[in-house]
VOPAGU-2260 file (C-alpha; in pm, 1 decimal, decimal comma):
REM VOPAGU-2260
SITE   aa  ch    i         X         Y         Z
SITE  UNK   A    0   10972,0   14242,7   11055,6
SITE  UNK   A    1   10860,4   14412,0   10738,5
SITE  UNK   A    2   10541,3   14236,3   10627,5
SITE  UNK   A    3   10326,3   14272,0   10316,3
SITE  UNK   A    4    9968,1   14150,1   10363,2
SITE  UNK   A    5    9741,6   14109,3   10061,4
SITE  UNK   A    6    9370,5   14117,1   10141,4
SITE  UNK   A    7    9156,5   13946,7    9879,4
SITE  UNK   A    8    8852,6   14129,5    9747,8
SITE  UNK   A    9    8654,4   13815,4    9833,1
SITE  UNK   A   10    8774,6   13840,4   10193,7
SITE  UNK   A   11    8584,3   14168,6   10220,9
SITE  UNK   A   12    8283,4   14044,6   10026,0
SITE  UNK   A   13    8225,2   13670,5   10058,0
SITE  UNK   A   14    8070,1   13469,2    9777,7
SITE  UNK   A   15    7694,2   13506,4    9772,3
SITE  UNK   A   16    7686,1   13819,9    9988,2
SITE  UNK   A   17    7519,6   14140,3    9873,3
SITE  UNK   A   18    7778,9   14401,0    9767,3
SITE  UNK   A   19    7659,3   14648,3   10031,5
SITE  UNK   A   20    7917,4   14875,6   10193,5
SITE  UNK   A   21    7798,6   14773,2   10540,5
SITE  UNK   A   22    7863,6   14404,1   10467,1
SITE  UNK   A   23    8221,8   14470,0   10357,4
SITE  UNK   A   24    8293,1   14710,2   10640,9
SITE  UNK   A   25    8168,7   14453,9   10892,9
SITE  UNK   A   26    8429,2   14202,6   10769,6
SITE  UNK   A   27    8702,4   14464,7   10806,7
SITE  UNK   A   28    8587,2   14567,8   11152,8
SITE  UNK   A   29    8597,2   14202,7   11260,5
SITE  UNK   A   30    8952,1   14158,9   11126,5
SITE  UNK   A   31    9081,7   14501,0   11234,9
SITE  UNK   A   32    9198,9   14406,2   11588,1
SITE  UNK   A   33    9427,2   14135,4   11447,9
SITE  UNK   A   34    9557,2   14360,9   11169,8
SITE  UNK   A   35    9609,8   14646,2   11417,6
SITE  UNK   A   36    9813,5   14417,2   11644,4
SITE  UNK   A   37   10034,0   14316,1   11351,1
SITE  UNK   A   38   10074,2   14680,8   11244,4
SITE  UNK   A   39   10173,5   14783,2   11597,5
SITE  UNK   A   40   10451,4   14524,2   11609,4
SITE  UNK   A   41   10586,3   14531,9   11253,8
SITE  UNK   A   42   10636,1   14751,7   10949,4
SITE  UNK   A   43   10317,7   14670,7   10759,7
SITE  UNK   A   44   10205,8   14718,8   10400,6
SITE  UNK   A   45    9845,6   14630,8   10311,7
SITE  UNK   A   46    9759,6   14548,4    9950,1
SITE  UNK   A   47    9392,0   14479,9    9885,6
SITE  UNK   A   48    9190,6   14327,1    9605,0
SITE  UNK   A   49    8895,0   14498,8    9441,6
SITE  UNK   A   50    8735,3   14247,4    9205,2
SITE  UNK   A   51    8380,9   14264,0    9345,6
SITE  UNK   A   52    8403,9   14637,4    9414,3
SITE  UNK   A   53    8543,4   14755,3    9080,6
SITE  UNK   A   54    8293,1   14534,3    8901,0
SITE  UNK   A   55    8007,8   14703,6    9087,4
SITE  UNK   A   56    8137,3   15050,7    8997,3
SITE  UNK   A   57    8180,4   14946,9    8633,4
SITE  UNK   A   58    7822,7   14820,1    8618,7
SITE  UNK   A   59    7691,9   15143,1    8772,7
SITE  UNK   A   60    7896,8   15352,3    8530,0
SITE  UNK   A   61    7773,9   15154,2    8229,7
SITE  UNK   A   62    7411,4   15194,9    8339,8
SITE  UNK   A   63    7438,3   15573,2    8394,0
SITE  UNK   A   64    7263,5   15725,0    8091,7
SITE  UNK   A   65    7388,7   16074,1    8178,6
SITE  UNK   A   66    7741,8   15971,5    8075,7
SITE  UNK   A   67    7857,2   15996,8    7715,9
SITE  UNK   A   68    8084,4   15698,5    7789,2
SITE  UNK   A   69    8138,4   15485,5    8096,7
SITE  UNK   A   70    8439,8   15550,2    8316,6
SITE  UNK   A   71    8751,6   15350,0    8222,3
SITE  UNK   A   72    8862,6   15070,4    8452,6
SITE  UNK   A   73    9180,1   15257,4    8546,2
SITE  UNK   A   74    8971,1   15539,7    8694,3
SITE  UNK   A   75    8746,2   15295,7    8876,7
SITE  UNK   A   76    9046,7   15115,6    9027,3
SITE  UNK   A   77    9158,4   15452,9    9166,5
SITE  UNK   A   78    8811,1   15498,9    9316,7
SITE  UNK   A   79    8825,9   15161,3    9490,6
SITE  UNK   A   80    9170,6   15244,0    9628,6
SITE  UNK   A   81    9028,4   15549,4    9802,3
SITE  UNK   A   82    8715,6   15373,6    9927,4
SITE  UNK   A   83    8873,7   15055,7   10063,6
SITE  UNK   A   84    9177,0   15248,0   10189,6
SITE  UNK   A   85    8945,5   15474,9   10388,0
SITE  UNK   A   86    8770,5   15171,6   10536,2
SITE  UNK   A   87    9106,2   15022,1   10637,5
SITE  UNK   A   88    9236,8   15345,4   10787,3
SITE  UNK   A   89    8922,6   15393,2   10994,5
SITE  UNK   A   90    8895,2   15030,5   11105,6
SITE  UNK   A   91    9259,6   15012,1   11216,7
SITE  UNK   A   92    9236,8   15340,5   11404,3
SITE  UNK   A   93    8913,4   15238,1   11574,9
SITE  UNK   A   94    9075,5   14906,9   11670,6
SITE  UNK   A   95    9337,2   15096,4   11867,9
SITE  UNK   A   96    9631,8   15132,2   11629,2
SITE  UNK   A   97    9826,9   15436,6   11745,7
SITE  UNK   A   98   10059,5   15451,3   11445,1
SITE  UNK   A   99    9946,5   15658,6   11147,2
SITE  UNK   A  100    9790,4   15479,4   10849,7
SITE  UNK   A  101    9818,5   15624,0   10498,8
SITE  UNK   A  102    9655,4   15514,9   10173,8
SITE  UNK   A  103    9863,2   15578,5    9862,4
SITE  UNK   A  104    9677,7   15606,7    9533,6
SITE  UNK   A  105    9918,6   15385,3    9346,4
SITE  UNK   A  106   10001,1   15338,5    8978,9
SITE  UNK   A  107   10128,3   15007,4    8842,4
SITE  UNK   A  108   10320,8   15017,3    8516,3
SITE  UNK   A  109   10236,7   14740,9    8268,7
SITE  UNK   A  110   10364,1   14672,0    7916,4
SITE  UNK   A  111   10142,4   14803,2    7637,1
SITE  UNK   A  112   10202,7   14480,2    7443,4
SITE  UNK   A  113   10138,8   14247,3    7736,1
SITE  UNK   A  114    9955,1   13937,9    7603,2
SITE  UNK   A  115    9709,5   13969,8    7892,2
SITE  UNK   A  116    9531,6   14245,8    7699,0
SITE  UNK   A  117    9432,7   13991,5    7433,2
SITE  UNK   A  118    9318,8   13723,6    7680,8
SITE  UNK   A  119    9084,0   13866,3    7947,3
SITE  UNK   A  120    9119,6   13653,4    8258,9
SITE  UNK   A  121    9058,1   13865,5    8571,4
SITE  UNK   A  122    8717,9   13815,1    8732,6
SITE  UNK   A  123    8540,2   14130,7    8846,0
SITE  UNK   A  124    8192,7   14205,6    8973,5
SITE  UNK   A  125    7917,3   13977,8    9096,9
SITE  UNK   A  126    7831,4   13629,0    8980,7
SITE  UNK   A  127    7520,9   13568,5    8767,6
SITE  UNK   A  128    7316,4   13279,4    8639,4
SITE  UNK   A  129    7428,2   13182,4    8288,8
SITE  UNK   A  130    7131,5   13335,5    8105,3
SITE  UNK   A  131    7158,7   13665,4    8292,3
SITE  UNK   A  132    7535,7   13678,5    8239,7
SITE  UNK   A  133    7496,2   13632,8    7863,9
SITE  UNK   A  134    7232,2   13907,4    7853,3
SITE  UNK   A  135    7462,1   14148,5    8034,4
SITE  UNK   A  136    7756,8   14049,6    7817,6
SITE  UNK   A  137    7562,7   14120,6    7499,6
SITE  UNK   A  138    7427,4   14451,1    7629,7
SITE  UNK   A  139    7758,5   14580,3    7770,6
SITE  UNK   A  140    8008,3   14414,1    7533,7
SITE  UNK   A  141    8159,4   14209,0    7815,6
SITE  UNK   A  142    8368,5   13895,7    7805,4
SITE  UNK   A  143    8231,9   13643,9    8056,0
SITE  UNK   A  144    8349,4   13313,3    8198,8
SITE  UNK   A  145    8223,5   13051,8    8441,0
SITE  UNK   A  146    8344,6   13102,2    8799,5
SITE  UNK   A  147    8235,3   12805,1    9009,5
SITE  UNK   A  148    7857,3   12781,7    8995,0
SITE  UNK   A  149    7806,0   13126,5    8842,2
SITE  UNK   A  150    7924,4   13340,2    8551,8
SITE  UNK   A  151    8125,1   13663,7    8587,8
SITE  UNK   A  152    8281,3   13931,1    8375,4
SITE  UNK   A  153    8652,3   13893,6    8295,6
SITE  UNK   A  154    8885,2   14178,5    8195,9
SITE  UNK   A  155    9249,2   14204,1    8082,5
SITE  UNK   A  156    9506,8   14147,3    8355,5
SITE  UNK   A  157    9859,6   14237,6    8239,9
SITE  UNK   A  158   10157,1   14151,9    8461,9
SITE  UNK   A  159   10295,9   14430,8    8683,5
SITE  UNK   A  160   10637,9   14568,5    8595,8
SITE  UNK   A  161   10689,8   14858,9    8834,9
SITE  UNK   A  162   10512,6   15037,9    9120,2
SITE  UNK   A  163   10547,4   15412,1    9064,4
SITE  UNK   A  164   10503,9   15517,9    9428,3
SITE  UNK   A  165   10721,2   15246,7    9589,5
SITE  UNK   A  166   10997,2   15481,2    9712,7
SITE  UNK   A  167   10735,1   15692,7    9889,3
SITE  UNK   A  168   10599,9   15380,2   10058,3
SITE  UNK   A  169   10949,2   15290,3   10180,2
SITE  UNK   A  170   10993,6   15634,3   10337,6
SITE  UNK   A  171   10659,2   15603,9   10513,9
SITE  UNK   A  172   10742,1   15258,1   10648,3
SITE  UNK   A  173   11071,5   15385,5   10787,5
SITE  UNK   A  174   10876,3   15651,7   10976,0
SITE  UNK   A  175   10657,4   15385,9   11144,1
SITE  UNK   A  176   10357,8   15451,2   10919,6
SITE  UNK   A  177   10132,9   15164,8   10808,4
SITE  UNK   A  178   10085,7   15189,9   10433,4
SITE  UNK   A  179    9788,0   15083,3   10220,5
SITE  UNK   A  180    9950,4   15042,7    9879,4
SITE  UNK   A  181    9860,6   14921,8    9529,8
SITE  UNK   A  182    9494,7   14864,3    9610,7
SITE  UNK   A  183    9322,5   14657,3    9343,3
SITE  UNK   A  184    9665,8   14583,2    9199,7
SITE  UNK   A  185    9729,0   14954,4    9148,4
SITE  UNK   A  186    9591,4   15177,2    8874,6
SITE  UNK   A  187    9713,5   15010,5    8552,3
SITE  UNK   A  188    9920,5   15249,0    8340,8
SITE  UNK   A  189   10151,8   15225,2    8044,4
SITE  UNK   A  190   10464,4   15433,4    8004,2
SITE  UNK   A  191   10532,2   15624,8    7683,2
SITE  UNK   A  192   10689,7   15942,5    7539,9
SITE  UNK   A  193   10418,1   16156,4    7699,5
SITE  UNK   A  194   10441,6   15989,3    8040,5
SITE  UNK   A  195   10193,5   15757,6    8210,2
SITE  UNK   A  196    9850,9   15670,5    8068,4
SITE  UNK   A  197    9572,9   15468,2    8229,9
SITE  UNK   A  198    9460,5   15153,2    8048,2
SITE  UNK   A  199    9151,8   14932,0    8045,6
SITE  UNK   A  200    9258,3   14649,9    8276,8
SITE  UNK   A  201    9278,4   14529,7    8635,9
SITE  UNK   A  202    9617,0   14403,2    8755,6
SITE  UNK   A  203    9611,7   14097,0    8979,8
SITE  UNK   A  204    9680,0   14214,7    9334,9
SITE  UNK   A  205    9861,4   13893,4    9433,6
SITE  UNK   A  206   10128,8   13939,9    9166,7
SITE  UNK   A  207   10155,5   14305,9    9267,9
SITE  UNK   A  208   10188,0   14209,9    9634,4
SITE  UNK   A  209   10474,8   13973,9    9548,5
SITE  UNK   A  210   10646,0   14250,4    9349,4
SITE  UNK   A  211   10595,6   14498,9    9634,7
SITE  UNK   A  212   10724,0   14251,6    9894,6
SITE  UNK   A  213   11030,5   14169,0    9686,7
SITE  UNK   A  214   11124,1   14528,0    9603,9
SITE  UNK   A  215   11060,6   14653,2    9958,6
SITE  UNK   A  216   11278,1   14370,2   10097,8
SITE  UNK   A  217   10993,7   14233,8   10308,9
SITE  UNK   A  218   11052,6   13943,5   10545,2
SITE  UNK   A  219   10712,0   13792,4   10484,4
SITE  UNK   A  220   10435,6   13795,0   10224,5
SITE  UNK   A  221   10093,5   13699,3   10358,8
SITE  UNK   A  222    9781,4   13656,8   10144,9
SITE  UNK   A  223    9454,3   13659,1   10337,9
SITE  UNK   A  224    9136,5   13540,1   10170,5
SITE  UNK   A  225    8806,3   13366,0   10251,7
SITE  UNK   A  226    8944,3   13011,5   10293,1
SITE  UNK   A  227    9171,2   12883,9   10573,8
SITE  UNK   A  228    9445,3   12739,0   10352,2
SITE  UNK   A  229    9542,5   12620,5   10006,6
SITE  UNK   A  230    9362,2   12292,9    9932,6
SITE  UNK   A  231    9445,8   12004,8    9707,7
SITE  UNK   A  232    9141,4   11874,2    9516,8
SITE  UNK   A  233    8939,6   12170,5    9642,7
SITE  UNK   A  234    8564,8   12124,6    9628,9
SITE  UNK   A  235    8582,2   11746,3    9605,7
SITE  UNK   A  236    8534,5   11467,9    9860,4
SITE  UNK   A  237    8913,7   11425,9    9877,6
SITE  UNK   A  238    9004,5   11790,4    9942,1
SITE  UNK   A  239    9281,6   11840,5   10197,0
SITE  UNK   A  240    9467,9   12148,7   10317,2
SITE  UNK   A  241    9836,1   12216,2   10266,9
SITE  UNK   A  242   10012,9   12339,5   10579,0
SITE  UNK   A  243   10394,7   12360,1   10573,6
SITE  UNK   A  244   10533,2   12311,7   10223,6
SITE  UNK   A  245   10857,3   12379,4   10037,9
SITE  UNK   A  246   10908,3   12514,8    9688,7
SITE  UNK   A  247   11004,1   12170,2    9560,9
SITE  UNK   A  248   10690,3   12010,7    9704,6
SITE  UNK   A  249   10472,6   12291,5    9571,3
SITE  UNK   A  250   10594,4   12230,3    9217,0
SITE  UNK   A  251   10430,5   11886,7    9221,9
SITE  UNK   A  252   10082,3   12042,8    9224,6
SITE  UNK   A  253    9870,3   12268,3    9003,0
SITE  UNK   A  254    9599,3   12511,5    9108,7
SITE  UNK   A  255    9306,6   12677,8    8925,4
SITE  UNK   A  256    9410,8   12992,3    8737,6
SITE  UNK   A  257    9088,7   13173,8    8825,1
SITE  UNK   A  258    9108,8   13134,7    9202,1
SITE  UNK   A  259    9403,8   13001,2    9403,6
SITE  UNK   A  260    9649,4   12984,2    9113,2
SITE  UNK   A  261    9766,7   13348,9    9124,7
SITE  UNK   A  262    9810,8   13337,8    9503,3
SITE  UNK   A  263   10023,9   13025,5    9487,9
SITE  UNK   A  264   10226,4   13164,8    9195,5
SITE  UNK   A  265   10281,2   13495,1    9377,1
SITE  UNK   A  266   10387,7   13317,0    9696,1
SITE  UNK   A  267   10624,0   13098,9    9497,6
SITE  UNK   A  268   10774,1   13399,0    9318,1
SITE  UNK   A  269   10843,9   13584,0    9644,0
SITE  UNK   A  270   11002,4   13286,2    9820,5
SITE  UNK   A  271   11211,0   13192,6    9516,1
SITE  UNK   A  272   11349,3   13544,9    9477,1
SITE  UNK   A  273   11408,3   13630,2    9843,9
SITE  UNK   A  274   11501,1   13471,4   10174,6
SITE  UNK   A  275   11152,7   13535,0   10310,3
SITE  UNK   A  276   10851,7   13315,8   10376,4
SITE  UNK   A  277   10503,0   13334,1   10228,6
SITE  UNK   A  278   10169,0   13231,9   10374,3
SITE  UNK   A  279    9810,2   13195,3   10248,6
SITE  UNK   A  280    9515,7   13173,8   10485,1
SITE  UNK   A  281    9192,6   13320,0   10613,4
SITE  UNK   A  282    9141,0   13684,3   10705,3
SITE  UNK   A  283    8969,4   13552,9   11019,3
SITE  UNK   A  284    9299,4   13387,8   11125,0
SITE  UNK   A  285    9525,7   13680,7   11033,3
SITE  UNK   A  286    9742,1   13681,0   11346,9
SITE  UNK   A  287    9800,7   13304,8   11337,4
SITE  UNK   A  288    9876,3   13305,7   10963,9
SITE  UNK   A  289   10137,7   13579,4   11013,3
SITE  UNK   A  290   10283,3   13389,7   11310,2
SITE  UNK   A  291   10311,3   13072,8   11103,2
SITE  UNK   A  292   10065,0   12860,5   11302,9
SITE  UNK   A  293    9773,1   12865,0   11055,5
SITE  UNK   A  294    9717,7   12865,0   10681,8
SITE  UNK   A  295    9956,2   12735,4   10419,0
SITE  UNK   A  296   10318,0   12824,4   10499,4
SITE  UNK   A  297   10565,8   12824,0   10211,0
SITE  UNK   A  298   10943,9   12825,3   10258,7
SITE  UNK   A  299   11243,7   12770,8   10034,5
SITE  UNK   A  300   11343,6   12444,5   10211,2
């Protein structure tokens, strides 16, 4: 099969963990044997999130007094693509994957007039207590929003329209190469008379993964995160996981926009537009989620 797996940024850095490189690499090393097994048996595309990582780089850039201006988010997304892609390449190789693994620094075209630019909604960086978050917001001109029990920075998140390097990814897949593509949702760019230009945003990697899976004619879209399934009434005494579900059944429920909502919407989009299946589950259960025996499995009927 041709499979697109989206790794959530929170799967690499769990809530409450220090954003140390060693912590994130340890999660990847633990998951690498399962991912390597999938890559050895299928054509595999890996799309990863970067919310915690790009937020850390943005904070470091803002605090660097040697800079006349902090680095734009588009540049920092490119940095996270290289860093996390390198971690993935090394972890998969060390786990025994014989096939080559390539990271593509990927650009995602968005519309310059996308309404997402006027309504920042994408969480990046660490969570803070409310007082600290408001201090940082005032100092750095951030927009912040509550995320669970903490407060985090939010940035514009326009919808993806096109992946610039998709044809290259297809050629690599046909040559039995595992491809790390559109990391962090891809570097957000707009298209104009002078070509492509980076913009101040972070594209949601789940929507990008659905676009990639659809345009690459993937058989399956799998989103791996830090929870074992999609839950109804999550965080309450009545929470319960969804296992096998159809598009019609899914439409009876709503999910939080800041957490599971984009994953569910991306899964729904892929299944509605293709003949494939989508799944959402834990990075720790990667093999079982791909096989259909764990996580939330979404089908057309």
